[in-house]
C-alpha positions as CSV (number, residue, x, y, z in Angstrom):
1,M,195.7,64.6,218.7
2,I,195.4,61.0,219.7
3,K,192.2,59.4,219.0
4,I,191.1,56.5,221.3
5,A,190.8,53.6,219.1
6,K,188.4,51.6,220.9
7,Q,186.2,52.3,223.7
8,T,184.9,49.7,226.5
9,V,181.8,49.1,228.6
10,E,181.5,46.9,231.3
11,T,178.2,46.2,233.2
12,L,175.9,43.7,234.6
13,I,172.6,42.6,232.6
14,E,170.0,39.9,233.2
15,G,170.4,37.0,231.1
16,G,168.4,37.7,227.7
17,K,166.9,40.7,229.2
18,A,169.2,43.7,228.3
19,T,167.5,47.0,227.0
20,A,168.7,50.4,225.9
21,A,167.6,51.8,229.5
22,P,170.2,52.2,232.3
23,P,172.7,50.8,233.0
24,L,173.8,49.7,229.3
25,G,172.1,52.3,227.1
26,P,174.0,55.6,228.5
27,A,177.2,53.9,228.9
28,L,176.6,53.1,225.3
29,G,175.3,56.2,224.1
30,P,178.9,58.6,223.7
31,T,180.3,55.6,222.0
32,G,177.9,56.3,218.7
33,V,177.3,52.5,218.3
34,N,173.8,51.0,217.2
35,I,172.5,50.3,220.7
36,G,169.6,48.2,219.3
37,Q,172.1,46.1,217.6
38,V,174.3,45.7,221.1
39,V,171.2,44.8,222.7
40,Q,170.0,42.1,220.5
41,E,173.4,40.7,220.3
42,I,173.7,40.5,224.0
43,N,170.1,38.9,224.1
44,K,171.0,36.4,221.8
45,K,174.5,35.5,223.6
46,T,172.9,35.2,227.0
47,A,169.7,33.8,226.2
48,D,170.5,30.2,228.1
49,L,171.0,32.6,231.2
50,K,167.7,34.0,231.9
51,G,167.0,34.9,235.8
52,M,171.0,35.4,236.4
53,Q,173.1,38.6,236.6
54,V,175.9,38.2,233.8
55,P,178.8,40.5,233.6
56,V,179.2,41.8,229.8
57,K,181.7,44.1,227.9
58,V,181.6,45.6,224.9
59,T,184.1,47.0,222.7
60,V,183.5,49.6,220.1
61,D,185.5,50.9,217.7
62,S,185.6,54.5,217.8
63,E,185.7,55.0,214.0
64,T,183.9,52.2,212.3
65,K,181.6,51.8,215.4
66,E,182.1,47.9,214.7
67,F,181.8,46.3,218.0
68,T,182.2,42.9,220.1
69,I,180.8,41.6,222.9
70,E,182.4,39.1,225.5
71,I,180.1,37.2,228.3
72,G,181.6,36.5,231.3
73,T,180.2,33.8,233.8
74,P,177.5,34.7,236.3
75,P,178.8,34.5,240.0
76,A,178.9,31.2,241.4
77,A,176.0,31.8,243.9
78,A,173.9,32.5,241.1
79,L,174.5,29.4,239.0
80,I,174.1,27.4,242.3
81,K,170.5,28.6,242.5
82,K,169.6,28.0,238.8
83,E,170.9,24.4,239.2
84,A,169.0,24.0,242.6
85,G,165.9,25.6,241.0
86,V,165.4,28.2,243.9
87,Q,165.0,31.9,243.9
88,K,167.6,32.4,246.7
89,G,169.7,30.8,249.3
90,S,168.6,30.3,252.6
91,G,168.3,33.2,255.4
92,N,169.4,30.9,257.9
93,P,172.0,28.7,256.1
94,L,173.6,26.8,258.9
95,A,169.9,25.7,260.3
96,D,167.8,26.2,257.2
97,K,168.4,23.7,253.9
98,V,166.6,24.7,251.0
99,A,167.5,22.5,248.4
100,D,170.1,19.8,247.3
101,L,172.3,19.1,244.6
102,K,174.2,16.0,243.3
103,I,178.0,16.3,242.7
104,E,177.6,16.1,238.9
105,Q,175.6,19.7,239.5
106,I,178.7,21.2,241.4
107,I,181.4,20.0,238.8
108,K,179.4,21.3,236.0
109,I,179.2,24.7,238.1
110,S,183.1,24.2,238.7
111,K,183.7,24.0,235.1
112,V,181.7,27.0,234.2
113,K,183.6,28.8,236.9
114,E,186.9,27.1,236.3
115,D,188.7,30.3,234.9
116,S,187.6,32.3,238.0
117,L,188.4,30.0,241.0
118,L,191.8,29.5,243.0
119,G,191.8,25.9,242.8
120,N,194.7,24.2,241.0
121,D,192.9,21.4,239.7
122,N,189.3,19.8,239.6
123,K,188.7,18.4,243.1
124,A,189.8,21.7,244.6
125,R,187.6,23.8,242.1
126,V,184.8,21.8,243.3
127,K,185.4,22.2,247.0
128,E,185.4,26.0,246.3
129,I,182.0,25.6,244.6
130,V,180.9,23.1,247.7
131,G,181.7,26.3,249.8
132,T,179.6,28.2,248.1
133,C,176.5,26.1,248.9
134,Q,177.4,26.1,252.6
135,S,176.8,29.9,253.1
136,M,173.5,29.5,250.7
137,G,171.9,26.6,252.7
138,I,172.2,24.2,249.5
139,L,172.9,20.7,250.6
140,V,175.4,18.3,248.4
141,E,174.4,14.8,248.0
142,G,171.6,15.1,250.9
143,M,174.9,16.3,253.0
144,P,175.5,19.7,254.8
145,A,178.2,21.4,253.1
146,P,181.4,20.5,255.9
147,E,180.1,16.7,255.7
148,A,180.3,17.3,251.7
149,L,183.9,18.4,251.7
150,V,184.6,15.6,254.2
151,A,183.6,13.1,251.7
152,I,185.2,14.7,248.3
153,N,188.7,14.7,250.8
154,E,188.1,11.1,251.6
155,G,187.6,10.1,247.8
156,K,184.4,9.4,247.5
157,F,183.7,11.3,244.5
158,D,186.9,10.9,243.0
159,E,185.9,8.8,240.2
160,K,183.3,11.1,238.8
161,I,185.2,14.5,239.6
162,T,188.2,12.8,237.4
163,S,185.6,11.9,234.6
164,G,183.9,15.5,234.6
165,K,180.1,14.0,234.9
166,T,178.1,16.4,235.1
167,E,174.9,14.7,233.4
168,L,172.0,13.6,235.3
169,S,169.4,11.0,234.8
170,A,165.6,11.7,234.7
171,E,165.1,9.6,237.9
172,E,167.9,11.6,239.4
173,L,166.4,15.2,238.6
174,K,163.2,13.5,239.5
175,E,164.7,12.9,243.1
176,L,166.2,16.2,243.7
177,D,163.0,17.8,243.0
178,E,161.2,16.0,245.6
179,E,163.9,16.6,247.9
180,K,163.4,20.5,247.3
181,Q,159.7,20.2,247.6
182,R,160.2,18.5,251.4
183,L,162.9,20.5,252.5
184,Q,160.3,23.7,251.4
185,E,157.4,22.5,253.2
186,E,160.0,21.9,256.1
187,L,161.2,25.6,256.0
188,K,157.3,26.6,256.0
189,E,156.5,24.4,258.8
190,K,159.4,25.8,260.9
191,R,158.2,29.7,259.8
192,A,154.4,29.2,260.7
193,D,156.3,27.6,264.6
194,F,158.5,30.3,264.9
195,E,155.6,33.0,263.9
196,A,153.5,31.6,266.4
197,Q,156.2,31.5,269.0
198,A,156.6,35.3,268.0
199,K,153.2,36.4,268.6
200,L,152.5,34.7,271.8
201,V,155.7,37.1,272.9
202,M,153.7,39.9,271.5
203,K,150.8,39.3,273.2
204,E,152.4,38.7,276.6
205,M,154.3,41.9,276.1
206,E,151.7,43.7,274.7
207,G,152.1,47.7,275.6
208,K,155.9,47.4,276.0
209,D,158.8,48.6,274.5
210,A,159.5,47.3,270.9
211,N,163.5,46.7,271.6
212,K,162.1,45.0,274.8
213,I,160.1,42.8,272.7
214,R,162.5,42.1,270.3
215,A,165.1,41.2,272.8
216,K,162.6,38.6,274.3
217,M,162.2,37.2,270.5
218,V,166.2,36.5,270.2
219,E,166.1,35.0,273.8
220,A,163.5,32.9,272.6
221,K,165.7,32.1,269.1
222,I,163.2,33.2,267.1
223,P,165.1,34.0,263.8
224,Q,166.0,37.9,263.2
225,P,164.1,38.2,259.8
226,I,160.7,37.1,261.5
227,I,161.5,39.4,264.2
228,D,162.1,42.4,261.9
229,E,159.0,41.7,259.8
230,L,157.1,41.5,263.0
231,V,158.1,43.9,265.6
232,P,160.5,46.6,263.4
233,A,163.3,48.1,265.3
234,E,162.5,51.6,266.7
235,K,164.4,54.2,265.1
236,K,166.6,56.3,267.4
237,E,166.3,60.4,267.4
238,G,168.0,62.0,264.3
239,Q,167.5,58.9,262.1
């Protein structure tokens, strides 16, 4: 009978918050490893990645029960949110922007994700991260992502990309925080305006079919998340 020398468990955990609860504990149970030790080691290795989902690979020697832990890198979107200091990206990224990043922060993320990006050089990898920013409503150097890509292609940031500069001054960090606050306030005002418009539609169409009210709101260009919140779609029979 051939014994399996190694057993591997791969999962996602929140940085610094691994526990013996699912999904990790039950997966490690059959290996016979000391789960408490594994959890402690994972939390030590991922302490700097709090708030992010981190890929973890635990390899256990079936006979000695010794283990090794490999920590992967969080998804690019998680790293972008961490750098931007936001909990989530924009629900309507083309119209609403939630934060702004400096090119140094983009370079930093591209370095962390270097092994999993498709680009063959630093510039190409930076452009991949900017592309992710576009889908999240994150500005780059005060520009929407498509404009930032044009600037990168034109060589505007070549010196910083070539040097691999990733550090920001205290003044630059302060500017970014102020810009984030401004964007958040702008989003609150826009949401309040859309909610007021939606409530007017609801008042005008009081007693009407919910789907007709929703259609009127769509016509008024009210964002879908607000429509869903104020006038949930009617379920069809059988659902």
